[in-house]
N, C-alpha and C positions, 0 to 999 in steps of 0.2 A: 574583456571577460566579464564585466558587469552586465552586458545584455544577456549572456548566456546564464548567468546567476538569477537574473529577473525571470528568464523563462523557466527555470527549474522551480522557482518559487510559486508558479501558478498552481492553484490548488485542484487543477484538473489534469488528466493524463497526457494532454497535448503538449504540456511543457517539455516532456522528455524528448520526443522526436524533433521537436523544433529546436530545442537547446542543443542536441547532439549535432543536428545538421549545421546549426549556426556555429558550433565550435569547430567542426570539420571545416566549414568554409573559411573560418578565420585562421585556419592552421594550428589550432590549440591541439597539444597531444591528448590522447585519450585518457592518461592519468590526470592532467589538469582538469578536464571536463569531468571525470568521476569524482575529483576532489571538489569541484564546484557543486556538484550534486550533493556530495556529502555535507557540505557547508549548508546548503538549503535545508537539508534534514536537521542539522543542529540548530538553525534559525527556527525551524518549524517546532523543535523540542521546547526551546526557550519561549515561544510565543503560546504554544498550545498547553503546556503544563499548567500554567496559572488558570487558564480557562477551565481545564479538566478539574483541577482542585476546587475551583469555585463552584462547579456544578456539584461536586460530591457534597460540599458544605450546604449548599441549597437543597440537595436531596433530602436532607433530615427535616426540613421546613416546608417544602413545597411538595405536596402529594404526587403532582404528575412527574417531577423529577424522581421521587422515590420509585415510582413505578417504572420509569424509564431505566433506573439502575438495576432494578430487579430483572427486567427484561434483558438488559446487557448481560448480567450474570448467567441468565438462562441461555441466551446466545452464545456466550463463551464455552458453556458446557457442552453445547451441540457441536460448536466448531472444533473443540479439542477432541471430541468423540470421533470425529472424522479422521483424526491423526492417530487413533489407537490408544489414546492415553486417557487416564482419569483426571489427570491434573494438568494444568497448562505449564509445561516445562519450556526450556529454552527452543527446542526444535519446533514444537507446536506453535509458540508464540511467534517465531520467525516465519513460519509457514503462513500463519494468519496475516501478519504485516505484508508478506509477499502477495497473498491472494487477493486482500482488501485494500488496505493502505495503512501508512505508519500511524496514523492517529487512532484508528481501530486497534492496531497491534498494541499501541501504548495503553489504551483504555482496558484492553483485554489483560495486558500484563499487570496493571493496577488492580484489576478484579481478582487476579490470581495471587495478590499479595506482593508482587515485585516493586521495589522502590524506583526511584527516578533514573538512576543510572543504569541499572540492570534493564528495566523495562524499556528505556529508550534504546538501549543497545540491541535488544531483541528486535524491536520495531525498525530501527535503522538498518540493521543487517538484513532483514526481509526485504526492505525497500531498495537497498542497494543491489540485492540479487534481481529485483524486478527491473531496476534501472539497467543493469547488465544485460538482461534478456531484450528489453526494448532497444537499448543503445546498439547492440550488435545486430539485431534484426533490422533496424533503421539503416545502419551503415551499409550492411550487405545488400538490403533492398535498392538503395540508392545507387550503389554500384551498377545495377541493372537498368533502372529507370533514368537515371542522370537527370531527374527533375525533382527538386526537393518538395514541390506542392503535391505531386502525384505519390511520392513515397510518404509524405505525412498523412495524407488521406486514407492510403492503404493501411498504414500502421494504426491510425486512430480506428478505422473500421474494425481491424483486427482485435484491437484492444477492448472493443465493445461487443463483437460478434462471438469471438472464441469463448470467452467465459460463459455467455448464455448458452452455447452449444454444449460445453462441458457439463453445465448444470442439467440440461435437458437429457443428455445421454446418461448421466449418472443417476438421474431419477427414474428414467425409463428402465434401467437395469436392476434397481432395487426391488426386492420382494415387497409385496403390498403391505406387510406387516411393519417395515421400517419406513415407509414413506411419510414425509411430514405433510400436514394438511396445508402448510403454507407454500 
């Protein structure tokens, strides 16, 4: 189980398909694999929270970090606007964590005023939804290809290409007055 957990702890998206396939190969039930992924999110919370808090403390003293914090708040407002709300509520925060990553979800929750437990609960919920989508896709695809390397390459490619395509199609369908210059 430790090798699966170690793959899930990788800070890049490739850890999910690799960990899911390794868990499947070792005969681990899906609930155990999902539990290991949840454990990796809890470990992330314990490690990342002090870093986030330290950056906030330094933000008051270091101009660059203060500008970064202001940019994060502005990005949060734009992200939340995509989900139809004026404030970062639980659903919006969960979707941000699903669409980006749990650390961004937690930082967004903190910027919206949510504490440690609620903020990480939203971030982890979004990340677990993301895990479910990638895990199910990986296992289904591997049933067709029966080659873990091919499956991982396809899933990783999809994880990179699909968000880019969604952004491109969304931006091309927006009226000119609402398009962002970025």
